[in-house]
N, C-alpha and C positions, 0 to 999 in steps of 0.2 A: 715217571719221566724215562723216555730211551737212554738208555747209555752205549759208548763207543768206545773201543780202543785202536789207537793208531799205530801201525808198526813200520817203520821205516827205517834205513842206516843212515839218514842225512837228515839231522836236527833243523836245518830252515824250511826241510819240506815237509816236516812233522808240523811244527809250526805254523805255516803257512797252511795247511790242510785244516789245523785245528781254527784258526782264525776266518779261515772263509766258513767253516760250519755252523761255528757262533754265529755268523750276521745271516745264512742261510734254514739253518734250524735251531732258533732259539731254546726249546727245550729238549736240545740232544746235550746229553752230560758227557764230556771225553773226560772217563775216568782215568786212563791209564796210557802211557804212549812208548813203545817197546822199541830197541836198535835193532833187533834182529828175529828170525823167527825162532829160535831158542826161548827167547824172554819174553815174544809173543803168547807162548804156550803158556809160561809160569804165570803172567798178568791176564792170562783169559781165566787161569783157573781159581786166581786171587778173586776177579772182581765178576768173569759172569758178565760181560755187558753183552747187549741186543745184536748190534753192528762191529764188524773188525773191518778195516781199511788196512791191507798187508801189500807191501811192494813185494813184487814179485823175485824180483833179485835182490837177495841181501846177504850179507856174508854168513857163513856157517852154515846154519839151519835157514834153507830159501822160503819164502812165502808160502810154495808149493808145497812142503812139508809141513810147515805150519799148518796151511788149511785142511792137511788129512785129520788133522788131531782135531779142528775145531769146525770141519765144515757140518754136521747134525745140529750143532750146538747154537748158530747166530746165523745172520744175516754175513754174507761178506762181498766186500767189492775189494779186486786186484787194484793196486795203481803201478803201473809198467809204464818204462822209456821205450817201449817197442810196441808198436801197434802190430804186429803181424802177431802178436800172440794171441791167435784164436781170438781175436775181437767178435767174428762174426758168430761163433760160439758163446762168446759171453750176452751178446744181444738177445738171442734166443735161449738160453740157458738159463740155470739157477741164480748166476751171478749177474753182478754187472761192473764194470771196470772205467776205470780214468787213465786216459794218458799223458804223462809229463811231458810239457809244462800244462796243466789243465786250466780251464778259464773256469770264471765262476757260473756261466750259463750250462755248460755241461755238467759241472756240480751239482746246480739245482736240477738238473734232470734226473741226476743219481739220487738226489734225498727224496724226489717226487716218489722215484719205482721203489725206496725201499719204506716211503711211509705206507704205498699201497700196499707191499708187498710183508705182511706182518710177519709172515712164520718163516723159518731156513728152509733151505730144501729137505724135501722128503731123502730118505734113506737111501741108498745106492744112484742119487741123480746125479753127482758131483765126480763120481771117480773117474770114469771115463775120461771128462773133460782134464782132471787134474793129471791124469798118467801123461797125458797127449802134452800136455804145459811141461809136464817133468821131463819128457823125451825132447821138446824144445829146447830148454833149458840147459841140459847136458851138452848138446851140442854145440849152445853158443858160448857156452863158459869155458875159458881156458883150462887146460890138464894142472889140477893142484899138487903140491908136493907135501905128503902128509908127514907127521911125526912119526918117527922111526923108535929114536929111543926116549926113556924117562931116567933123569937122574934124581935119586933118592938116598936119603943118609939113613943106613944100617949099622947101628953100635957105632964105633968110631971111625969108617969107614963110609966112601960114596959109592954106590953103587949104581952101574950104568944098568936098566933094563929094558931090554927089547921088547918093544911093542907086541910084536907077535906074541909072546910069553904070558903077555897080561890077561888074566883071568876078568876082572871087574875093576872096576873103582867105584870109591863110595866116600861123599861127601863127610866132614867131619869136622863143624864148625869153619874154622878158619884151615885147616886141613884134609888134604884128600889122601885116604885109604887107597894105596894100589895092593892088589893080590895079585901074586903070579903063580906059577907051578914051584918057584923056588921060597916062597916065603910072603913076607907083606912088608909093607915100609909105608911112613908118611911123606908126603911131602906139601910144600909151601905152592901151592897151585888149587885153584878151583875150577870145580866139577864144569863151571863154565866155559873158563879157559881151556881146558882140554879137550871137551867135546868139540870145539870149532878148527883143531889140529890133527885130529883122528879120524882116518879114512870112514866115511858113513859109510859103505860097503861092507865093513867090518866091525864097527863098535857103534854100538845104537847105545840112545839114553833109553831107559826103560821107566825111569822115575825121576825125579826134579833131584835127587839126591845121588842116582847109580846109572852107571853105564856099564853093558857088558860087550865082552869079544864074543860073536856068535859062534864061532868056531869053536866056543868052549859052553855051548848050551846045549843039554842033554832034550830037553822039553820044557814046555809051557804048557800048565795046567789054568784052565780059567776059573776066577773065582766070586763071589758075589758081588752085586754093584759096579759090573763093568770094570773088575780088576782082573789081576791072574798074579801066578809066580814063576818063576825062572829057576828049574832047577839046573846044576852043572855037573859037565863030565867028570865025574870022581872027587866030588867034593860033598860036603854035607850042607855047605849054606844055601838057604832058598832067597832070592832077590825077588822084591815087589815090583810089579807093572801097574803104574797109575792108569787111571781113565785115558787120560791125554795121550798116552803112548801105545795103547791097545791095538790100535790099528797095523802098529807093526805087525803084528801075528793075527790078522784078520784073515788067513785062510787056513787057521787050524780048524 
């Protein structure tokens, strides 16, 4: 039985798509629904679906970013409110697309193409298209204000940690460990919350439980089974890089 993941920040649109798919493709099992790109990657790793429907423009990690992690392991369909997002490239490339609000006839066409195309795109086929889409998305997305300070309890005092001083963040059950050049502290915030507030040009998630400051990375060593390790400047800790985030270092 084929399986699918739907990622969209609008719950009604997720349900709308799932209901249409149930009518048009009864054999398809929608195993999970994600609210943003980061959750899409996590749920993809958990369920390994055959097909992923990705909204292009989601808060935090976009559908483009999620596609870079998923691309070679599933068939991808982008869902977008902007037809100008390289529609012609979708028609002739490795992906399909749906423009919001989509109708059932257009979705039926997508379902037919997915059934005919049994395998995901070959390695390297999607990168140029994803680069183009990411560029267009940046041009159309208003500038964001990112987190500048993290408030943490250190002993009996409250410490304001400048984000630029943070080396890495690691989840610890209900807490997150903040490591900076002056020490370590636990805060009551999740990795997922912090990831959406940090500048993605400086901070990247390399594992579902780890975010690292790229300015603090000394080198990245590839390991077995499409994993890697991050070595930090002047520190002994070694941080894991999972398969889903290895694309961040593909030029190694």
